[in-house]
N, C-alpha and C positions, 0 to 999 in steps of 0.2 A: 728958741725960747718958748715955744708952746710945749715942747717936750719937758723942759725943766719945771715949767710951772704944773702942768697936768699929768705928768709922769709917762705919757705915751705921745706918739707922733701921730697928728690928726691925718696927714696923707696916708700913712701906712692903714689907718683903720678904714679909710674911705675905699682903698684899693683891695681890701681882702674880700674874696667871694663869700656870698652868703646862700642859704637854703639847701645845699647839697644833702645834708643829713636829713632834712625832712622828706626828700624825695626817696632817699634809700629806705626809710622806715616804711614809707607808703607801699613800695614794692614788695618789701618783706611781708607786711601784713595781708596785701592781696594774695600773694602765694600761699600763705598759710590759710586764708579763707578758702580759697579754691581746693586746696589740699583737704581741709575739713569737709567741703561739699561732696568731693570726689569719694572720700573714705565713707562718708554718710551713705550716698547712693550706691556705693559698691557693697556695703554691708546687707542693705535691702535686696540687691540683686543676687548675693550669695545665699541668702536665706530663702529667697523666692525660687531659685534654680537649682536645687540639689541634684538634678539630673545631670547637670555639666560636671564632668569628671574633676575639673579644678576646684569648682564650688563644694563638690561632694568630698574631696580630701580636705579641704579647710575645715569644713563642719565636722568632719570625723576627728581631725586633731583637735578641735576645741570641744569635742565629745557634746555637740549640740544636736547630734542626729543618731538616733537608734537604728539599728538593722532591722529589715523586715521580720515581723513576728508571726506567731501561730495564732491562727483564729479559728476558734471553735466553731462548729458548724452552725449552732444557733445563735451565734454572735458575730457572723460574718458582716462586712459592710453591705449597706443598702445596694442593690443593683437589679439587674434583669437577666435572665436566661434566654441565649440566643441559639437557635438551630443553626446547621451550616446554612440553610437557605437565608435565615435572618443575617447570619455573618455577611454573605455575598451583597444583601440588599443594603445593609448599612455602610459597609466599607468599600464595596466594589464601585460605587460612584464618586468616592474621593479622588481628586486630583494628586499628583505628586507633592504640592506644596500643602496641601490640607492634610495629607497622610502624614507629612513629616511633623506638622504641628501637633496632630493627634497623637503620634507616637511620643512626643515630649511630654505630652499631658499624661499619658498612660503610665509612662516610667516615673514621672514627678509623683503621681498619686501613689504608685507601689513603694517608692523610696520613703515617703512620708506616712507609710501606713494607712493610707486613705483617712487622714484625720482632717485634712482641710480642703478635700474635693467636694464639689456639690454635684457633680455629675455621678449618675448611677453606675456601678461598676458592670463591665460586660463580662459575664460568665458564658461559658461555652457547655453546651449540652448536645449529646447525640452519640451515635455509635461510629467507631473509628477503627481503621485496620492498619496495623503497624507496618511501615515500609521499611525501616532500619532503626537501630538504636546504637548509641555510642556512649562511651564512657567520658565524663567531663574531666579537664585536666586543668592544672594551674595555669592562670593568664586568661582563662575564659571568664564569661560574666559570672557564671556559677562556676567555682572551682572544683567542686566535688559532687559526685552523682551521677545520673544518666540522664541524657535526652533522647527522646524517642520521636521520631518523624512518623506520622500518621497520616491517613487519608480519609476524609469522610465516606461512608458506605454509599450514601444516596447522591453526594455531589462530589464528584472527584477533583473538581477545580478548588476544592477547599482543602488546603494541607494544614495541619496543626502539629506543631512540635511540641510535645508535653514535657516539661522539664520536672524531673524527680530529683530534688537536692537531698543529699543524705550522705553519710559518713563515707569516707574512702573505702573502708573495709567491706562496706555493702554493695559497691558499685558493680562488682563481677556478678554478684547474685541477681541484682536488678536486671543487668543486662541479659542474663541467660533466660529471665522470665518473660523477656519481650521479644521473641522471634518474630522474623517476618510472617504476616499473616494472621497474627494473634489480634483479637478484637479487645478494644478498651471502650467501656460505656461510662460516659459522664451523665449523670442524671440530675433534674432539678431538685431543689431542696435537700441535696445530699451531697454532691460534689461542688466545691468553691473553685472551680478553674477558671481563674481571671486571665483576662487578655493583656498581655505585657507589650506586646510590639506587633505590627502588621506590615508585611513585606509584599510588594506587588513583583511577581516573578516576570522574566522574559516572555513566556508564554501566556501572560496575562492571568495566571492563577495567583490566589492569595495564600501567602504563608503565614499562619497565625503562632506566636510565641505564647505559650500558656502555662500558668504557674499555679499549682494547687495551694490555696491560701490555707486550707485546714492541715496540710502537712501531715496527713494521718497514715494509715497503715493499708497495703493493698495485699489481695490474695487472689488465688484462682478459686472459681466456684467449687472445683473438686477438691480444694485444699491440698493441692501438690506443692504449693509454694507460696511465700508470702515475703514482704518486706516492708520496712517502716522508713519514713521520710523524716527530714529534719528542716526546721526554718533555718534561714540565714542567722537570725539571733542564736539559734542553738550551736550552729556551726561554729560561731565566733566565741560562745561562752566556754571558758576553761573549766567550769564546774561540771558541764555536761558533756566533757570529752573533746570540746573544739579548741579552737586556737586563732590566732591572727593570720596565720597562713591559708585558713579557709574563709577569710572575709570576701564578701561580694566584691569583684572588680567591676566598678561602674564604667571604665573605660573599655571593657571587653565588648567584642561585637555581638550586636542582635540583627537577624536571627542568629542562633548557634550552629544550625546547620546550613551551610552555604557553600558556594563555589564547587570545587572537584568533589567534596565530599557529598553534596547534594546531588550532583548529576550521577555520581557513582551509586548513590543509594536508590534513585530513581530508576536506573538501567537494571540493577539486580532485582528490584521488585517487578518490574515489567518481565524479566526472564522467569521469575518465579511464578507469576500469574500465568504466563504461558505453559509451564510445565505442569501446573495444576489443572489447567482446563484441558490439556491433552490426555491427563490421566496417566502419563507415564513417569511421575516421580514420587518418591515417598514422602516428600514434604507436605503433600496434601493433608496430612494429619494436623499440621499447623493451622490451617484454614478451620478446620473442624473443632478447633481447641475451644474451650469455654472462656468465657468473657473474664478479664481481670476486674475486679470489684473491689472498693474501699471497704475494709473491716470497721466495725464500729470502735470508736475510741474507748480506751480503757479509762473510764472515770464514771462518776456517780452522777454526772450533771443529766439533763434531758437527752433523749435519743430521737433523732428525726424519723420521720416515717420511711421505712425502708421500701424497697421494690417488691413485687409478689414473688415469693418463693414457691417452688413446686412441692407439693405435700404427696407423698405417695399414698395412694389409695390401700385401704385395708385388704388384705387378701381375702378372697371370697371363702366362706365356709363351705367344706365339701359336704354334699348331701350324704345322710347315712343310708348305708348298703340296704337294700330291701330284704327283710326278713320272710322266709317261705312260711305260708299260712298253714297251722296245724290242721289235721284232719280232725273234722268236727262231725258230730252225728246229724242226722237228717233233721230239718226244721228245728235248728236250736234256737233256745231263747237267748237273744242278744242283748244285754244291758245297754242302756243309753250311754253314749260315749259323748262327754262333753266337748264343746269346741276349743281348740287350743288357744290358749291366750299367749299373745306376744311378750316376750320379756325385753323390756326396755333398759339399757344400760347406759345412764346418764353420766356425765364426768362428775367428779366429787364436787360437792358445793363450794369448798374453799380452794379449788383449782387456780392458781394466778394466771390471769390473762398475760399473754405474751404482750411484748412492746411493738412486735413487728407486725404488720398485716400481711398475711390473711389470719383471721381468728381461727382457732381450732374447729375441726369439722364437726357437725352436728353428731348428737348420740347415735350410735350404730344400733339399728332395730334388728335383732336376731329371732327368729321364729323357733319356739320349742319344737323339736321333733315329735311329730304326731304318730298315733298308732298306725297300723295299716289302713288304708283307705283306699277306695276304689280309684279316685282321681288325687292327683298331687294338689296340694293346697295352692290358691292364689296368693301372690304376694301382697301384704297389706301395707299401705303407705300411711304412715302416721306423721302429722304435722308436728312441729316443735311449738309447744304450748306458749302462747303468748299472754302477758299480763291483760287484765281486763282494762280496756280504755274507758275513760270516762264519757259521757255524752258530748256530742259534737259542740253543743251550745256552752258546755263547760270547760273547754279545752283553751288553755292559753297557748300563746305564741311566744317562744323564746328565741333569742339570738344565740350564736355560739357562746358568747361571753357569759349570758344569762344561763344557759344549761350547764356549762362548766362550773359555774358557782354552786350548782346543787349536787356536786360530788358527794359531799358528806350527808346528803339528804336524797338518796336517788329515787326514793318512793314519791317525792314531790314533783319529779320530772315524768314518771311513767305515763303514757298515753298523751303527753303534750305534744305540740308541733313544733318543729325546727325550721326556721326560715333564714334565708340569707343568699349570698352568692357563694358557690363552693369549686374548687378545682380538684379534679380527679387525679390521684397520685398513684393509684394502682387498682387492679381488678382481677378477681378469680371467680370464674362462674357468674353466679348473680350477687355476689358480695363485691362491694366497691368501697375503696377507702378514699376520703374526701378530707380536704383542708379548707377553712375559710379563706376566701380570696384576701381579706384583709390581713390574714396571718403571715402570708408572703411577703407583706411589705413591711409589717410591724415588728420592729427589733425587740420589743417588749412582750411579743407573743410567746410566752413560756409554757409548753404543754404540761408542765407539772403544777403550775400556779392557778388555783380556781379565779374565775373571774375574767380570764383573758380568752383571746381567740386562737390560742395554740392548741386546742384540743385536737385529737385525732377522731374522725367521724367515720364510722363504719355503717353503711346503709346497705339493707338486702332488698333487692328488686324481685319482684314476682316473677314466677316460672312462666316462660312463654314472652316474657318483655326483654328486649335487648338493652342491657346495661350501657351506660356511656363509656367510651373509650378513655384512655390515660391522657391526661392534660387537657381534656375538655371541661368547660366551664358550664355549671348548673345553676340556676336561678329558681329559688323557690319563694313564694309569698306566702301570707297568712291563708290562703284558700286552699293550696296544695302543698303545704309543708309535710317534711317528713314526720312520721310518728315516732317519737322517742321510745324506746323499749327499756333503757337503763343508762345511767351515768355512773361509771366506776373508774377505778385506777388499775393500771396493769403494773408489770414489773418496772421498777425503776420510778415509779410514781406518775406515770404519764396518764393523763386524764383521757378517757375513751368514750365517746357517746355512741351507743348502739341505737339504730333506728331502723325504721322500715319504710318503703316507699309508699305512698298513697294507695296504690293498686294492692299492696300487701296486707291491708287490714282485714 
């Protein structure tokens, strides 16, 4: 009866289960929420850890990560230069776990082109001897180029494998220019050789993997050979002759030289050194070979101060043959002979000043051959003329920035004092090249722009005084600053401040 009046059976309604749909929807919503949170956290992890091969592959497919690029020498990431001794002190104390985390940070910073790191980049500086060199192959971390295993000259417990990424067609040439025993010099403010990986060997030695961020050109000092490197970005760019097959393999092993290849190279180098020291092998010429150095980049931008180069001294002028005296009458009347005046041959006034230190040698003073004299004339030493300096009470004290700002009005700085903290970058004789200490840390220090600290400073120390050695630090205040001689531009527009030490006034 209830069914007929209401249209349904009351008992069936009371017995039907309720609430199953709400429970199922709750489970589905919880699963979707967990999936969203997981994907959100996972995306942050992928972006923050490109050193992980899987994360690197995802970012590359999404085109969210650019390959390591070329850094000009003057625009390199902020960092500090470490000698082999400093490398041992900094990395030798790290335990296995700390060293593993440090390697992850080094690789992460390199993959991200040092855009997000706050730590200074560790650059390597020093003299190294080649142990062995190998061509890179596909499947390795860098699939094209050459890797050279070297040993520090002063600290044999430091091994540095230098990676030279290059086109596959250049690999054989690079390999031939890196025989066992050849020296490679990495210098401050010139070579940006960044540490990419550190490995502790079984005998407690440290093996550093180093990549030149400038990817410039290298040549032997005598010019017998040279080669040019390419960055991973250039190797992948089809417009520059690259391709996807030369892309960096983040899953490759670091270090590049390990296992049997490492042990074989060390054994061959030990045998090579034994033959060299015994003097019974022709390979000794490799030890005496000239150091491989980086060539200046072919561009119109600023050029960093180069290391001192050897300038050949002028050949001595042969003395004229003595002329036999003619027969003269007794008690002849001899006219007075004027004293010989030395002839000074200065350089042309508009001669351009080279970008690299050292400066051209002083003018050569040659004495005019004198007539027949009883005794040979004594050499006359002429000092280079200096501009007249204002009185001490009128001298102003300039910093490097203030002095470089006067390059368009050099007479305003003549005789004034230069103060500040300086680092010696090269020295030849009594002439020393300096850079302002702040310029080594300031990315805006452009040596071609007036009013910056990037100008090159050339100071001449007085005779008899020992000039400071390379990499030494000099501090001069207003009381004993350098006397500015002139401020001018060299080739390429680099600003150069020529000055004298206080003792040379």
